[in-house]
NUBAKOL-173290 format. One record per residue (C-alpha): residue number from 1; x, z, y. Coordinates in nm, 4 decimals, m for minus. Layout:
+-----+----------+----------+----------+
! pos !       xx !       zz !       yy !
+-----+----------+----------+----------+
! NUM !        X !        Z !        Y !
...
+-----+----------+----------+----------+
***
This chain:
+-----+----------+----------+----------+
! pos !       xx !       zz !       yy !
+-----+----------+----------+----------+
!   1 !   7.2251 !  14.1647 !   8.1140 !
!   2 !   7.2757 !  14.5400 !   8.0977 !
!   3 !   7.5769 !  14.7248 !   8.2345 !
!   4 !   7.6868 !  14.8215 !   7.8826 !
!   5 !   7.6974 !  14.4583 !   7.7678 !
!   6 !   7.8964 !  14.3556 !   8.0747 !
!   7 !   8.1450 !  14.6374 !   8.0131 !
!   8 !   8.1745 !  14.5328 !   7.6496 !
!   9 !   8.2409 !  14.1710 !   7.7478 !
!  10 !   8.5036 !  14.2783 !   8.0000 !
!  11 !   8.6729 !  14.4944 !   7.7378 !
!  12 !   8.6703 !  14.2042 !   7.4908 !
!  13 !   8.8194 !  13.9661 !   7.7491 !
!  14 !   9.0914 !  14.2182 !   7.8270 !
!  15 !   9.1672 !  14.2822 !   7.4595 !
!  16 !   9.1790 !  13.9153 !   7.3658 !
!  17 !   9.4019 !  13.7879 !   7.6452 !
!  18 !   9.7067 !  13.6044 !   7.5101 !
!  19 !  10.0293 !  13.7984 !   7.5039 !
!  20 !  10.3578 !  13.6172 !   7.5501 !
!  21 !  10.6223 !  13.7126 !   7.2931 !
!  22 !  10.9559 !  13.8421 !   7.4209 !
!  23 !  11.2008 !  13.5684 !   7.5208 !
!  24 !  11.4609 !  13.6757 !   7.2655 !
!  25 !  11.2186 !  13.7051 !   6.9727 !
!  26 !  11.3409 !  13.3853 !   6.8067 !
!  27 !  11.7044 !  13.4900 !   6.8309 !
!  28 !  11.6318 !  13.8372 !   6.6937 !
!  29 !  11.4278 !  13.6940 !   6.4073 !
!  30 !  11.6997 !  13.4412 !   6.3247 !
!  31 !  11.9687 !  13.7116 !   6.3306 !
!  32 !  11.7613 !  13.9319 !   6.0996 !
!  33 !  11.7034 !  13.6451 !   5.8557 !
!  34 !  12.0742 !  13.5542 !   5.8569 !
!  35 !  12.1666 !  13.9163 !   5.7855 !
!  36 !  11.9159 !  13.9406 !   5.5000 !
!  37 !  12.0408 !  13.6170 !   5.3477 !
!  38 !  12.4047 !  13.7264 !   5.3679 !
!  39 !  12.3300 !  14.0699 !   5.2218 !
!  40 !  12.1410 !  13.9125 !   4.9322 !
!  41 !  12.4286 !  13.6718 !   4.8643 !
!  42 !  12.6794 !  13.9564 !   4.8690 !
!  43 !  12.4626 !  14.1596 !   4.6308 !
!  44 !  12.4361 !  13.8695 !   4.3873 !
!  45 !  12.8096 !  13.7967 !   4.4041 !
!  46 !  12.8986 !  14.1588 !   4.3307 !
!  47 !  12.7166 !  14.1701 !   3.9969 !
!  48 !  12.9108 !  14.1180 !   3.6777 !
!  49 !  12.7763 !  13.9271 !   3.3821 !
!  50 !  12.8514 !  14.2151 !   3.1431 !
!  51 !  12.6137 !  14.4422 !   3.3322 !
!  52 !  12.3358 !  14.1868 !   3.2936 !
!  53 !  12.3086 !  14.2447 !   2.9176 !
!  54 !  12.0932 !  14.5499 !   2.9812 !
!  55 !  11.7485 !  14.4513 !   3.1180 !
!  56 !  11.7384 !  14.7693 !   3.3271 !
!  57 !  12.0118 !  14.6176 !   3.5439 !
!  58 !  11.8061 !  14.3084 !   3.6267 !
!  59 !  11.5997 !  14.4657 !   3.9041 !
!  60 !  11.8600 !  14.4601 !   4.1833 !
!  61 !  11.9788 !  14.1019 !   4.1266 !
!  62 !  11.6188 !  13.9833 !   4.0908 !
!  63 !  11.5214 !  14.1572 !   4.4142 !
!  64 !  11.8302 !  14.0155 !   4.5874 !
!  65 !  11.7401 !  13.6660 !   4.4664 !
!  66 !  11.3827 !  13.6979 !   4.5937 !
!  67 !  11.4910 !  13.8392 !   4.9310 !
!  68 !  11.7659 !  13.5800 !   4.9685 !
!  69 !  11.5397 !  13.2889 !   4.8799 !
!  70 !  11.2605 !  13.4124 !   5.1076 !
!  71 !  11.4866 !  13.4855 !   5.4044 !
!  72 !  11.6767 !  13.1603 !   5.3562 !
!  73 !  11.3563 !  12.9568 !   5.3394 !
!  74 !  11.2181 !  13.1283 !   5.6477 !
!  75 !  11.5451 !  13.0670 !   5.8308 !
!  76 !  11.5386 !  12.6962 !   5.7446 !
!  77 !  11.1748 !  12.6724 !   5.8557 !
!  78 !  11.2485 !  12.8555 !   6.1821 !
!  79 !  11.5432 !  12.6328 !   6.2695 !
!  80 !  11.3624 !  12.3111 !   6.1755 !
!  81 !  11.0571 !  12.4184 !   6.3742 !
!  82 !  11.2703 !  12.4882 !   6.6813 !
!  83 !  11.3834 !  12.1234 !   6.6841 !
!  84 !  11.0420 !  11.9799 !   6.5992 !
!  85 !  10.9262 !  11.9164 !   6.9573 !
!  86 !  11.2354 !  11.7149 !   7.0501 !
!  87 !  11.2182 !  11.5254 !   6.7195 !
!  88 !  10.8532 !  11.4470 !   6.7847 !
!  89 !  10.9424 !  11.2864 !   7.1181 !
!  90 !  11.2318 !  11.0908 !   6.9622 !
!  91 !  11.0269 !  10.9557 !   6.6721 !
!  92 !  10.8287 !  10.6365 !   6.7087 !
!  93 !  10.5825 !  10.7130 !   6.4324 !
!  94 !  10.4867 !  10.9713 !   6.1732 !
!  95 !  10.7259 !  10.8385 !   5.9080 !
!  96 !  11.0261 !  10.8682 !   6.1382 !
!  97 !  10.9213 !  11.2227 !   6.2274 !
!  98 !  10.8941 !  11.3122 !   5.8580 !
!  99 !  11.2364 !  11.1598 !   5.7881 !
! 100 !  11.3966 !  11.3508 !   6.0768 !
! 101 !  11.2285 !  11.6735 !   5.9681 !
! 102 !  11.3520 !  11.6353 !   5.6102 !
! 103 !  11.7000 !  11.5538 !   5.7368 !
! 104 !  11.6970 !  11.8705 !   5.9516 !
! 105 !  11.5767 !  12.0786 !   5.6562 !
! 106 !  11.8563 !  11.9450 !   5.4315 !
! 107 !  12.1140 !  12.0112 !   5.7009 !
! 108 !  11.9961 !  12.3689 !   5.7572 !
! 109 !  11.9774 !  12.4405 !   5.3846 !
! 110 !  12.3383 !  12.3242 !   5.3481 !
! 111 !  12.4415 !  12.5484 !   5.6378 !
! 112 !  12.2851 !  12.8494 !   5.4670 !
! 113 !  12.4250 !  12.7718 !   5.1216 !
! 114 !  12.7724 !  12.6277 !   5.1868 !
! 115 !  12.9437 !  12.4711 !   4.8873 !
! 116 !  12.6254 !  12.4488 !   4.6843 !
+-----+----------+----------+----------+
***
């Protein structure tokens, strides 16, 4: 093996070593998703029906709906995923795990959209 190939392999090993994410990454991501969801809800609540008659006014509420739905879905998935390991240990079989996961998803969705 030549010296160039060995150097290349060493560089590849160094470049492909796993990197641990910051400890507070989950909390920061959750906070960002909560903020996006709340901002989208506020934007949608502030629009009046009279303004919706003109199609040119549809862009902001449509964008707010897309952002709110995406951020809310990601937030539900993040929270459900964070409890998945403990639920996996508590469940006796795959069907129990699926039931617990669906129950967690319903609970989180209700937390995000209270009163709906």
